[in-house]
N, C-alpha and C positions, 0 to 999 in steps of 0.2 A: 551219472558219475563222470562222464567225459567233461561235462560243463564244469564240475567241481575241480577236476584236475587242471583244466584250462585256467580256472580262476586262481588257484593257489599253487599251481606248478608241481614239480616233482617233490619239493619240500612239503607242500600241503598233503600230497599223497602219502608220504612217509608219516607225517604228523597224524594223519587219519588212520594210522595202523595199517598202512599199505592198502587203504581203501575200506577197511572194516568199520571204521567210524562213520562212514556214510550210509551204512545200512539203516533201514527205517526202524525207529523206536529203540530205546535202550542201547545207545551206542557203546557205553562202557561195558555192558555185558557182551555185545558182539565183539568188541575189541579183545576182551579177556578170552572169549572162546576161540577167536582167530589166532591168539597167541599159543594155544595148546599144541597144535600139530608141529610148528617149528620148535617148540620147547622139547617135545618128544624126540624129534630128529636130532637136535643138539645133544640131548642126553645120550641117545643111542650112539651117536658118532663120536662125541668128545667127552662123555662122562659128566659127572657132577661139576667138576672144576670148569669144564667147557661152558656149561650153562651159567655158572656164576660169572665168568668172564663175559659171556654174551649179554647178560643182564646189565653189567657195567657199561659195555659198549652201547647197548640200546639206550641206556640212560643218557650217555653223552650225546648220542645221535639225536635223541628226543629233545634235549636242551637246545641243541644247535638248530634243529628245524623249527622248534617253537619260537626261538629268537628271530628267525627269518619270517615266519608266517604271522605272528601276533601283531606286529606293527601295521599290517594290512587290515586288521579287524577292530571293530568297536568292542566286542565281547572279548575280554582277556582270559577267559576260560571256557571256550566253546565246547559243547558236549562231543562234537565230532572229532576233536583231538583225543586220540586214544593210544598214542604211542606210549603214554605213561602207564596204561594198563598192561602193555606188553612187558615193560621193565619190572613192574611190581609182581605180575603173575610169574614171570621167569624166576625172580628172586625167591618167591614163596616155594615154587616147585623145587628149586635147587636146594633150599634148606631142608625140605622134607626128604628129598632123595639122599641127602648126606647121611641121614640116619637109617632110612628104610631100605636104601638101595634103589636101583633103577627098575621101576615097574610102572606100567601104564595105569595101575590101580591108584597111584597117588595123584593122578590128574584131577579126578573129581573132588576129593576133599581139599586139595590145594585151590582149585577154582572157587569152591564154596567159601573157604576161609578168607581168601583174598577179597572176594566180592563183598562179604559181610563187613570186613574192616573198611573197605573202600566206600561202601554205601553209607554205613552208619557213622563213620569218621569219629571214633572215640579219640580222646587225647592219647597219644601225641599226633595222630593223623590230622586232626583238626588244626593243631598248631602248625604243622609242616605246610599245610595248605595256605598259610598266611605269611610265610617267611620268604623274604627276598623278592626279586623281580618275578613277573608272571611266568616267564619261560622256565624258571627254577621251581616255583611253587606248584605249577601244574604237575611236574615230574615228582617232586619231593613227597607229596602226600601219598602217592601210589607206591612209591618205594617203601615208605614207612608202613603202609597197609600190608604190603607184601612181606616185609620183615616181621610184622606182628603175626600175620597169618601163618607164616613159616615157623615162627617160634612156638606158637600155640600147638601146631601139629607136630613139631619136633618133640616138644615135651610130652604130648599125648602118646606119640609113638614110643618114646623112651619108656614111659611108665607102663605102657601096654606090653612092653617086651618085644616090640617089633624092631627088627634090624639088629645091628651089632651093638654091644655095650662095651 
């Protein structure tokens, strides 16, 4: 990992989801899992609105570091860049927490819903993956996957009578 940090610098480390994208095999899954503890802390400390704002901030940070790192690479969507998973995962969790309230129980269904949309890329996730420059499209498809996962769980929780109505 030290070699990777030296190769891509601090921006690369952030783009790699603070190093989680450099774990072996399935970097997107590792990145999504690594995003869960900070999401929980943000929810606990700052509430749902805080996690929404953090998702927006990490989206902006992700765009910025991708714009710095991608010109150094041949592959314009390398698997080890997983800061996009952080943004999408946080958005999904925040949407679910908005209706269910803050509980650690929402982390697993949010993780599963986000990963399914991110892996299978149904429309509009597949569309967002092809829009704009690489630094944007890397981030956009995961944000859309997070929004779809969050919307699905939001609706499911609503009709199941979970949370406030």
